[in-house]
C-alpha positions as CSV (number, residue, x, y, z in Angstrom):
1,X,-59.8,33.6,-55.7
2,X,-61.9,29.4,-56.1
3,X,-62.9,27.9,-53.2
4,X,-63.9,24.5,-52.4
5,X,-65.7,22.9,-49.7
6,X,-65.7,19.1,-49.3
7,X,-68.1,18.2,-46.7
8,X,-68.8,14.6,-45.0
9,X,-71.9,13.6,-43.0
10,X,-70.8,11.9,-39.5
11,X,-67.3,12.0,-39.5
12,X,-65.6,11.3,-36.5
13,X,-62.5,13.5,-35.9
14,X,-60.8,10.8,-33.4
15,X,-60.4,8.0,-36.5
16,X,-58.3,10.9,-38.9
17,X,-55.5,10.8,-38.7
18,X,-54.4,14.1,-38.1
19,X,-56.0,14.5,-34.8
20,X,-55.3,10.3,-33.6
21,X,-51.6,8.7,-35.8
22,X,-52.9,5.3,-34.6
23,X,-56.4,5.4,-36.5
24,X,-57.2,1.6,-37.7
25,X,-58.4,2.8,-41.1
26,X,-55.9,3.6,-43.7
27,X,-56.7,6.9,-44.5
28,X,-53.5,8.5,-46.5
29,X,-55.5,10.9,-48.2
30,X,-56.7,13.1,-44.8
31,X,-52.7,12.2,-43.7
32,X,-52.3,14.0,-47.3
33,X,-54.4,17.0,-46.4
34,X,-52.9,17.3,-43.2
35,X,-49.6,18.4,-44.6
36,X,-51.2,20.8,-46.7
37,X,-53.6,22.1,-44.3
38,X,-54.4,23.9,-41.0
39,X,-56.3,21.0,-38.8
40,X,-58.3,22.6,-35.9
41,X,-58.5,21.7,-32.3
42,X,-61.5,23.8,-31.2
43,X,-63.7,24.1,-33.7
44,X,-67.5,23.3,-31.7
45,X,-70.8,22.3,-33.6
46,X,-74.1,24.5,-32.5
47,X,-76.7,22.2,-34.2
48,X,-75.5,18.5,-34.9
49,X,-78.6,17.2,-36.9
50,X,-78.4,17.0,-40.8
51,X,-80.4,19.9,-41.8
52,X,-79.8,22.4,-39.1
53,X,-76.0,22.2,-39.3
54,X,-76.5,23.2,-42.6
55,X,-78.7,26.2,-41.6
56,X,-75.6,27.4,-40.1
57,X,-73.2,26.8,-42.8
58,X,-75.5,29.1,-44.4
59,X,-76.5,31.9,-42.0
60,X,-73.4,31.4,-39.5
61,X,-76.1,31.9,-37.0
62,X,-77.0,29.2,-34.5
63,X,-79.9,27.5,-36.1
64,X,-81.0,25.7,-32.3
65,X,-81.5,28.7,-30.3
66,X,-84.7,29.2,-32.1
67,X,-85.9,26.0,-33.9
68,X,-85.2,22.2,-34.8
69,X,-85.1,20.9,-38.0
70,X,-86.2,22.9,-40.9
71,X,-86.1,24.6,-44.1
72,X,-84.0,27.9,-44.9
73,X,-86.8,30.7,-44.2
74,X,-87.3,33.4,-46.8
75,X,-85.4,36.2,-44.7
76,X,-82.5,33.6,-44.3
77,X,-79.2,35.3,-45.6
78,X,-77.7,32.4,-47.2
79,X,-73.7,32.4,-47.8
80,X,-74.3,31.0,-51.6
81,X,-77.0,33.2,-52.2
82,X,-75.1,36.2,-51.4
83,X,-71.8,34.6,-53.2
84,X,-74.2,34.2,-56.3
85,X,-75.6,37.8,-55.8
86,X,-72.1,39.3,-55.6
87,X,-71.1,37.1,-59.2
88,X,-69.6,34.3,-57.2
89,X,-71.0,31.3,-58.7
90,X,-71.6,28.7,-56.2
91,X,-71.9,25.3,-57.5
92,X,-73.5,22.6,-55.0
93,X,-72.7,18.7,-56.3
94,X,-74.3,16.2,-53.3
95,X,-75.7,13.0,-52.6
96,X,-77.9,14.4,-49.1
97,X,-81.2,13.4,-50.1
98,X,-82.5,15.4,-47.5
99,X,-82.2,18.8,-50.0
100,X,-85.0,17.4,-52.3
101,X,-86.9,16.5,-49.1
102,X,-89.7,18.4,-47.3
103,X,-87.7,20.1,-44.0
104,X,-84.7,20.4,-46.5
105,X,-85.9,21.7,-49.7
106,X,-85.1,25.2,-50.0
107,X,-81.4,25.1,-49.8
108,X,-79.9,23.4,-52.5
109,X,-82.0,26.6,-54.7
110,X,-79.6,29.2,-53.1
111,X,-77.0,28.0,-54.9
112,X,-76.1,29.0,-59.1
113,X,-76.4,25.7,-60.2
114,X,-76.7,22.2,-58.8
115,X,-76.7,18.2,-58.6
116,X,-78.2,15.5,-56.4
117,X,-77.0,12.0,-56.8
118,X,-80.2,9.3,-55.3
119,X,-80.1,6.7,-53.3
120,X,-78.6,7.7,-50.1
121,X,-80.6,5.5,-47.1
122,X,-84.2,6.5,-47.2
123,X,-84.0,8.2,-50.4
124,X,-87.7,7.4,-51.9
125,X,-85.8,6.4,-55.2
126,X,-86.1,2.9,-56.7
127,X,-89.6,1.8,-56.7
128,X,-89.6,-2.2,-56.3
129,X,-93.0,-4.2,-55.4
130,X,-91.1,-7.2,-55.7
131,X,-89.9,-6.5,-51.6
132,X,-91.8,-7.4,-48.8
133,X,-92.7,-3.7,-47.6
134,X,-93.6,-4.6,-43.7
135,X,-91.4,-7.3,-43.0
136,X,-88.1,-6.7,-44.2
137,X,-85.1,-5.3,-42.2
138,X,-82.3,-7.4,-42.5
139,X,-79.7,-4.8,-42.4
140,X,-81.0,-2.8,-39.4
141,X,-80.6,-3.6,-35.8
142,X,-83.4,-4.7,-34.1
143,X,-82.9,-3.3,-30.7
144,X,-85.1,-3.9,-27.9
145,X,-85.0,-0.3,-27.0
146,X,-86.6,1.2,-30.1
147,X,-90.1,2.2,-29.1
148,X,-92.7,0.2,-30.9
149,X,-93.8,3.1,-32.8
150,X,-90.7,3.8,-35.2
151,X,-90.3,0.1,-35.9
152,X,-92.8,0.3,-38.9
153,X,-90.8,3.2,-39.8
154,X,-87.7,1.2,-39.8
155,X,-88.8,-1.9,-41.7
156,X,-89.7,0.9,-44.2
157,X,-86.6,2.5,-44.4
158,X,-84.9,-1.0,-44.6
159,X,-87.3,-1.7,-47.5
160,X,-86.4,1.5,-49.5
161,X,-83.0,1.6,-48.3
162,X,-82.4,-2.6,-50.0
163,X,-83.9,-1.5,-53.1
164,X,-81.5,1.7,-53.8
165,X,-78.9,0.0,-53.3
166,X,-79.8,-2.7,-55.9
167,X,-78.3,0.0,-58.2
168,X,-75.5,0.3,-56.5
169,X,-73.4,-2.6,-56.9
170,X,-69.9,-1.5,-58.9
171,X,-68.2,1.8,-57.2
172,X,-68.7,3.7,-60.3
173,X,-72.4,3.5,-59.8
174,X,-72.6,4.6,-55.8
175,X,-73.8,8.3,-55.2
176,X,-70.8,9.3,-53.3
177,X,-68.5,8.4,-56.5
178,X,-71.1,10.7,-58.8
179,X,-71.3,13.2,-56.2
180,X,-67.2,14.1,-56.7
181,X,-67.2,13.0,-59.9
182,X,-69.7,15.7,-60.5
183,X,-67.5,18.1,-58.9
184,X,-64.5,17.2,-59.8
185,X,-65.5,17.9,-63.3
186,X,-66.9,21.5,-62.2
187,X,-63.3,22.2,-61.0
188,X,-61.8,20.9,-64.3
189,X,-64.6,22.9,-66.6
190,X,-63.8,26.1,-64.6
191,X,-59.9,26.1,-63.7
192,X,-59.3,28.8,-65.7
193,X,-62.0,31.0,-64.8
194,X,-62.5,33.4,-61.4
195,X,-64.9,34.1,-59.0
196,X,-66.8,30.2,-58.3
197,X,-67.0,28.2,-55.0
198,X,-68.2,24.5,-55.6
199,X,-69.6,22.4,-52.7
200,X,-68.7,18.4,-53.0
201,X,-70.9,16.9,-50.0
202,X,-70.9,13.0,-49.6
203,X,-73.8,11.4,-47.3
204,X,-71.0,9.2,-46.5
205,X,-70.1,7.8,-43.9
206,X,-73.3,8.4,-42.2
207,X,-75.3,5.3,-41.9
208,X,-76.0,2.9,-43.1
209,X,-72.5,2.1,-43.3
210,X,-72.9,0.7,-47.1
211,X,-69.2,0.8,-48.5
212,X,-68.4,-0.9,-52.0
213,X,-67.1,-4.7,-51.8
214,X,-63.6,-3.8,-52.5
215,X,-63.4,-1.7,-49.5
216,X,-65.2,-3.7,-47.1
217,X,-62.9,-6.8,-48.2
218,X,-60.3,-5.8,-46.4
219,X,-62.0,-6.2,-43.4
220,X,-64.5,-9.6,-43.7
221,X,-64.1,-12.6,-45.2
222,X,-65.8,-12.8,-48.3
223,X,-67.4,-16.1,-47.2
224,X,-68.4,-14.8,-43.7
225,X,-69.9,-11.6,-44.4
226,X,-71.4,-9.0,-41.5
227,X,-74.6,-7.7,-42.7
228,X,-75.9,-5.5,-40.3
229,X,-74.9,-1.7,-41.1
230,X,-77.4,0.6,-39.8
231,X,-77.3,0.9,-36.0
232,X,-80.2,2.4,-34.2
233,X,-80.0,5.7,-32.3
234,X,-80.6,4.2,-29.0
235,X,-78.6,2.4,-25.6
236,X,-76.5,-0.7,-26.7
237,X,-77.7,-3.8,-26.9
238,X,-75.4,-5.7,-28.8
239,X,-72.8,-7.9,-28.0
240,X,-68.7,-6.7,-28.6
241,X,-68.5,-8.8,-31.3
242,X,-71.4,-7.2,-33.3
243,X,-70.0,-3.5,-32.2
244,X,-66.5,-4.5,-33.6
245,X,-68.0,-5.7,-36.6
246,X,-70.2,-2.7,-37.4
247,X,-66.5,-0.3,-36.2
248,X,-65.4,-2.2,-39.2
249,X,-68.2,-1.1,-41.4
250,X,-67.9,2.7,-40.5
251,X,-63.9,2.2,-41.3
252,X,-64.5,0.3,-44.7
253,X,-67.2,3.3,-45.8
254,X,-63.8,6.1,-44.2
255,X,-61.7,4.2,-46.6
256,X,-63.9,4.7,-49.8
257,X,-64.5,8.5,-48.6
258,X,-60.6,9.0,-48.2
259,X,-60.4,7.7,-52.1
260,X,-62.8,10.2,-53.0
261,X,-60.6,12.8,-50.8
262,X,-57.9,11.9,-53.0
263,X,-59.2,12.3,-56.3
264,X,-60.2,16.0,-54.7
265,X,-56.5,16.6,-53.9
266,X,-55.0,15.0,-57.3
267,X,-56.7,17.6,-59.5
268,X,-55.8,20.5,-57.1
269,X,-52.1,19.4,-57.8
270,X,-52.7,18.3,-61.7
271,X,-53.9,21.7,-61.9
272,X,-51.3,23.8,-59.6
273,X,-54.6,24.9,-57.5
274,X,-52.8,25.4,-54.0
275,X,-51.8,28.6,-54.9
276,X,-54.9,30.5,-55.6
277,X,-57.5,28.0,-54.2
278,X,-59.2,27.5,-50.6
279,X,-60.0,24.1,-49.9
280,X,-62.2,23.5,-46.5
281,X,-62.9,19.6,-45.2
282,X,-65.0,19.2,-42.7
283,X,-68.4,17.6,-41.6
284,X,-71.3,18.3,-39.6
285,X,-71.1,15.9,-36.6
286,X,-69.0,12.4,-35.7
287,X,-71.1,9.2,-34.2
288,X,-71.1,6.8,-31.6
289,X,-69.9,3.4,-31.9
290,X,-71.0,2.0,-28.6
291,X,-68.9,4.4,-27.0
292,X,-70.7,5.8,-23.6
293,X,-73.5,2.9,-24.5
294,X,-74.7,4.4,-27.0
């Protein structure tokens, strides 16, 4: 038996064709997945933030009942670790940088093997002293509702994110692409063997909504670029045009995710894995894009 879990972060169900046939994004591979699989209509999230949701995936327990964001504890029963101890090789391919930060740094070690690709969001990756760290934040949506205490953090985050983006100019350089490269390589090399689980997990379409240019060109005129792609967690203070463009940024990134999902479906077709392989596609939570004034 084999198992593949493809996990996205901040994936909105109402923008997927299996839940909404009128969704605006072009997602042929999510539609293709729906033809192969069972769609869950009542799957409820307990703890939505990144690491609390992942602790629940590992342990099967509701994290929010006793604590907020944090690592796996030594006493936690971890799903991939239980697989490993039972002789099932568990591999993690991810670009979710919280796995290697304080608060999340005890998850990836529970797998038999793991790889993490750098550069998402505010991952402390590329050091560039040429960027003005105190003022630089052109891609952040500065809202009047943002508390003053958080503004320096957003400025630093914006500097780091832009430094990281300098290493992601082509689609093949994006961390999402590298993550799926690694997971698919694991599948190809181990398809003939039994008893393995691979978790291919990307931080996308989490904000900032940064997609390769070939996906953004469908939604935006290259001669009239729209740069803002990192909405704050706060009440809406932007105009309708800005909100509409932010949604387009999200959908461009969603279409990039769809292409990556299609790569997994292609290798399952090619290697005839549908007969003996469990495929799970999931997310931790969605994201408000102006709905309910948030």
